[in-house]
N, C-alpha and C positions, 0 to 999 in steps of 0.2 A: 478476637482470635481467628476464627475461619480457617480457612486450607492450610495457613502456616504452622498448625499444630502437630503437622503429618511428616513422615521422612519426603525424601524425593521419591523413591518410589509410589509411597501411596498416594501422593499428591498430584501424581503422573496420571494412576487409576482413576483419583478423581475427578482429575480434567478431561478424561475419557468417558466418565458417565459412568463408569462400572462398580457407582455405590445404587443401583437403579434407574429404571425408566416409568413411564407411564403413557399408555395408551391412552387419545381423545378423537373421537371421531362423532363428538356434538358440540353443542354448545355449552357445558357446564365450564363452570368456571375452575380452574387447574392452579394451587398453589406450592410451593415450595421454591427450593434453589435450583434451577436448571441449568447446565453448561452447554447445550446442545439442543436442538428441533429439527429433527428430522420428517421432511413432509410427504406423506403417501398419497396423496392425493394434491391435485392444486388447490389451493389453501389460503383464504386470507382470516383478518384478527378482528375483533373489535377491543381486544384489550389486551397487550403487550406491554408486559411491566418493567423495566430496565431495572437492575439492579441498583446501578451508578449513571452518571450520564455519559459515562465513556459506553456505553451500548444502546443500541435501539430501539425504539419502542414506541406504542401509541402517545406517549404521555411525553415526548421529546426524547430526550437523550441524543446521541450522537447523530449527526447530519438532521434530515427532515424528520417529522413524527412519522411512521406508519399508520393509516389510515384502510378503512374496509374494501379502498379502491386499489391498496397494492397486495397483486397476487404473488402468491410462492411458488413456483412449480414444484410439480411432483418430480420428488428424487433428489430434492436439492434439501443441504442440510447447512444451517446458519449455529455459529458457534458467538459462545458470548457468557450472559450471566443477567438469568430474568427470576424474580419471585413470585410471576405467577402471570396468566393467560386465560384468555376467552379466546374460543375460535368465532368467526362468522360463519364460514365456511370451511370443508375439508377434512384430512384424517391426517395427526400427526403420533409420532415418538420421542418424547421429551427423556431428554437425559438427565438424571440426577446429579449434583455435583458441588 
């Protein structure tokens, strides 16, 4: 069912991460459904799990797979749907949705 059970206003709020967020600046695994990841420091991933093949990730997905040599710069925000991640380095805020 997912996001389709909500009104258009509620779905818009969920799409903007207004259902909460998580801060991570270590190498602990984070799980849940995230719709955006904002980079507070230059960051790399050991794991970035896309919800489907439509989104980027370390296990494939859309385009080339992400690996620890791919650095996301401080200030960048990526949008999509992920079910979990583990940072190799950096700090992020991940928005639930």
